[in-house]
C-alpha positions as CSV (number, residue, x, y, z in Angstrom):
1,X,-19.2,-25.2,53.5
2,X,-21.2,-26.2,50.7
3,X,-20.7,-23.1,47.7
4,X,-23.2,-22.4,46.0
5,X,-21.7,-21.6,42.3
6,X,-21.2,-18.1,41.1
7,X,-23.9,-16.1,38.9
8,X,-21.5,-14.3,37.6
9,X,-23.0,-15.8,34.3
10,X,-26.0,-13.9,34.5
11,X,-25.1,-10.7,35.2
12,X,-25.2,-8.1,32.0
13,X,-21.9,-6.5,32.4
14,X,-21.7,-3.0,32.5
15,X,-21.2,-0.8,29.1
16,X,-17.7,0.3,29.5
17,X,-16.2,3.7,26.5
18,X,-15.3,1.7,23.5
19,X,-16.0,-1.9,23.4
20,X,-17.3,-3.4,20.3
21,X,-21.6,-4.7,20.4
22,X,-24.0,-5.1,18.8
23,X,-26.7,-2.9,18.1
24,X,-28.9,-5.7,20.5
25,X,-26.1,-6.6,23.2
26,X,-25.4,-3.4,23.1
27,X,-29.9,-2.8,24.2
28,X,-29.5,-5.3,26.1
29,X,-26.3,-4.3,28.7
30,X,-28.0,-1.1,28.8
31,X,-31.1,-1.0,29.8
32,X,-29.5,-2.7,32.6
33,X,-27.6,0.3,33.1
34,X,-27.4,3.0,36.2
35,X,-30.1,5.1,36.1
36,X,-29.2,8.7,34.4
37,X,-26.0,6.6,32.6
38,X,-25.7,8.7,29.0
39,X,-24.2,6.1,26.6
40,X,-24.9,5.7,22.7
41,X,-23.6,3.0,20.8
42,X,-21.8,4.2,17.4
43,X,-19.8,2.3,14.2
44,X,-20.1,-0.5,16.5
45,X,-18.5,1.8,19.5
46,X,-20.1,2.7,23.1
47,X,-19.3,6.1,23.8
48,X,-20.4,7.1,27.3
49,X,-21.6,10.9,27.8
50,X,-19.2,13.1,30.2
51,X,-21.4,14.9,33.4
52,X,-22.3,17.7,31.1
53,X,-22.0,21.9,31.5
54,X,-24.3,25.0,32.2
55,X,-22.2,26.8,29.7
56,X,-21.1,24.8,26.9
57,X,-24.2,21.7,26.4
58,X,-27.2,22.5,28.9
59,X,-27.8,27.1,27.8
60,X,-27.6,25.5,24.1
61,X,-29.1,22.7,23.9
62,X,-31.8,24.9,25.8
63,X,-32.0,26.9,23.5
64,X,-32.0,24.7,20.7
65,X,-35.1,22.8,22.7
66,X,-36.9,26.0,22.7
67,X,-36.1,26.9,18.9
68,X,-37.4,23.9,17.1
69,X,-40.5,23.3,20.6
70,X,-41.8,26.6,18.9
71,X,-41.5,24.5,15.4
72,X,-43.5,21.5,16.3
73,X,-46.1,23.8,18.0
74,X,-46.6,25.4,14.8
75,X,-46.2,23.0,12.1
76,X,-48.2,20.1,11.5
77,X,-46.8,17.0,10.7
78,X,-43.3,17.2,12.5
79,X,-42.7,16.0,16.2
80,X,-39.1,16.9,18.4
81,X,-37.6,14.5,20.7
82,X,-34.8,15.4,22.8
83,X,-32.3,12.5,24.2
84,X,-34.1,9.3,22.9
85,X,-32.1,6.7,21.0
86,X,-32.0,6.4,17.8
87,X,-31.9,2.9,15.8
88,X,-30.6,3.0,12.9
89,X,-28.9,0.0,11.7
90,X,-26.8,-2.9,12.7
91,X,-23.9,-1.1,15.2
92,X,-25.7,2.1,15.1
93,X,-28.3,3.1,17.7
94,X,-27.1,7.1,19.0
95,X,-29.3,9.3,21.4
96,X,-29.2,12.3,19.6
97,X,-29.6,15.6,21.9
98,X,-32.5,16.4,19.4
99,X,-34.5,15.6,16.9
100,X,-37.0,16.5,14.4
101,X,-39.1,14.1,12.7
102,X,-41.8,14.0,10.0
103,X,-44.7,11.5,10.7
104,X,-44.8,9.1,8.6
105,X,-48.2,10.2,7.0
106,X,-46.5,12.7,5.0
107,X,-43.1,11.3,4.0
108,X,-41.4,10.8,6.9
109,X,-39.0,7.8,7.2
110,X,-38.9,7.2,11.2
111,X,-41.6,5.0,13.1
112,X,-42.0,4.3,16.8
113,X,-41.5,0.9,17.6
114,X,-44.3,-1.5,20.1
115,X,-40.7,-0.7,23.2
116,X,-40.9,2.3,21.7
117,X,-37.5,4.1,20.2
118,X,-37.3,5.7,17.6
119,X,-36.3,2.7,14.7
120,X,-35.2,4.1,10.8
121,X,-33.3,8.0,10.1
122,X,-35.2,11.4,11.6
123,X,-35.5,13.9,8.9
124,X,-33.2,16.3,11.6
125,X,-30.6,15.3,13.9
126,X,-29.0,17.9,16.4
127,X,-26.1,18.2,18.6
128,X,-25.1,20.2,21.1
129,X,-20.9,19.8,20.9
130,X,-18.2,20.5,23.8
131,X,-15.8,18.2,24.2
132,X,-17.6,15.4,21.6
133,X,-16.8,17.7,18.1
134,X,-14.7,14.5,16.9
135,X,-17.4,11.9,16.5
136,X,-19.6,14.0,15.9
137,X,-18.4,15.5,12.6
138,X,-16.3,12.0,12.7
139,X,-18.3,8.5,13.0
140,X,-21.0,10.0,14.1
141,X,-21.3,12.1,11.0
142,X,-21.0,9.0,8.6
143,X,-23.2,6.7,10.4
144,X,-26.1,9.8,9.5
145,X,-26.0,10.3,6.3
146,X,-25.1,6.4,5.2
147,X,-28.1,5.7,6.6
148,X,-30.6,8.9,5.5
149,X,-30.8,11.6,8.2
150,X,-31.7,14.6,6.0
151,X,-30.8,17.0,7.9
152,X,-27.6,17.1,10.7
153,X,-27.5,19.8,13.2
154,X,-24.1,20.4,14.8
155,X,-23.1,23.5,17.3
156,X,-20.0,23.0,17.4
157,X,-20.2,25.6,21.3
158,X,-16.6,26.3,21.9
159,X,-16.1,27.1,18.4
160,X,-19.3,29.2,18.4
161,X,-20.1,27.4,15.4
162,X,-23.1,25.8,13.2
163,X,-22.5,24.0,10.8
164,X,-26.0,22.8,9.6
165,X,-25.7,19.3,6.6
166,X,-27.8,18.4,4.0
167,X,-28.0,15.0,2.1
168,X,-27.9,15.3,-1.1
169,X,-27.3,12.7,-3.6
170,X,-26.3,10.6,-0.4
171,X,-23.0,12.5,0.8
172,X,-24.2,16.1,3.5
173,X,-23.1,19.7,1.7
174,X,-23.4,22.4,4.6
175,X,-26.3,24.0,3.9
176,X,-25.5,27.6,3.9
177,X,-27.1,31.2,5.1
178,X,-28.3,33.3,2.2
179,X,-27.7,36.6,1.6
180,X,-29.9,37.4,5.1
181,X,-27.5,35.6,6.7
182,X,-30.7,33.0,7.5
183,X,-30.1,29.1,6.9
184,X,-33.4,28.1,6.5
185,X,-34.5,24.1,6.4
186,X,-34.6,22.1,3.0
187,X,-37.0,19.8,4.7
188,X,-38.7,21.2,7.5
189,X,-40.9,24.7,5.2
190,X,-40.5,27.3,7.5
191,X,-37.6,26.3,9.8
192,X,-34.7,28.5,9.4
193,X,-31.6,30.4,11.2
194,X,-30.2,33.5,12.5
195,X,-27.6,31.8,13.1
196,X,-25.5,35.3,13.5
197,X,-28.2,36.1,16.8
198,X,-28.5,32.4,18.0
199,X,-24.3,32.8,19.2
């Protein structure tokens, strides 16, 4: 019996947590993964999301989507995206929980590529963070800061806290509430958050 050569050389390797890849290789492997897999490339390292729970992710995510979706519905020139891959640079292809982008004709930094990805830094990124706090406030925050994401909001669900950062002179600084305990976006007029009410 004659054996035919194996097709291993033609098989696309699956993504594994901790893989170190370029954006091109990450996207090639990601497209071959089973439906429903959520993965990101942060600073050249692959992170595959664990199963998401209701109280620590689903409910807070839904509340953030409602808040930002209401803002989008009432505001011309902005668009919201849920769990979409963002091409930032050669080592970062994150899939933030939520992105809010400004129309390029109004000064927005992103464009939608021919293959339907966001290219460039969204003006606002939101992460719902339970088990991923160290990544969201570590390497992911560094990548967003370096690539010019203007505002970055992290809801640390288990800590019952919200961190909202704004890019100032190339570095993130905390965007703090005013005397009425309302935090106001510097990029999106009228986008206000009452953290206490939300929490």
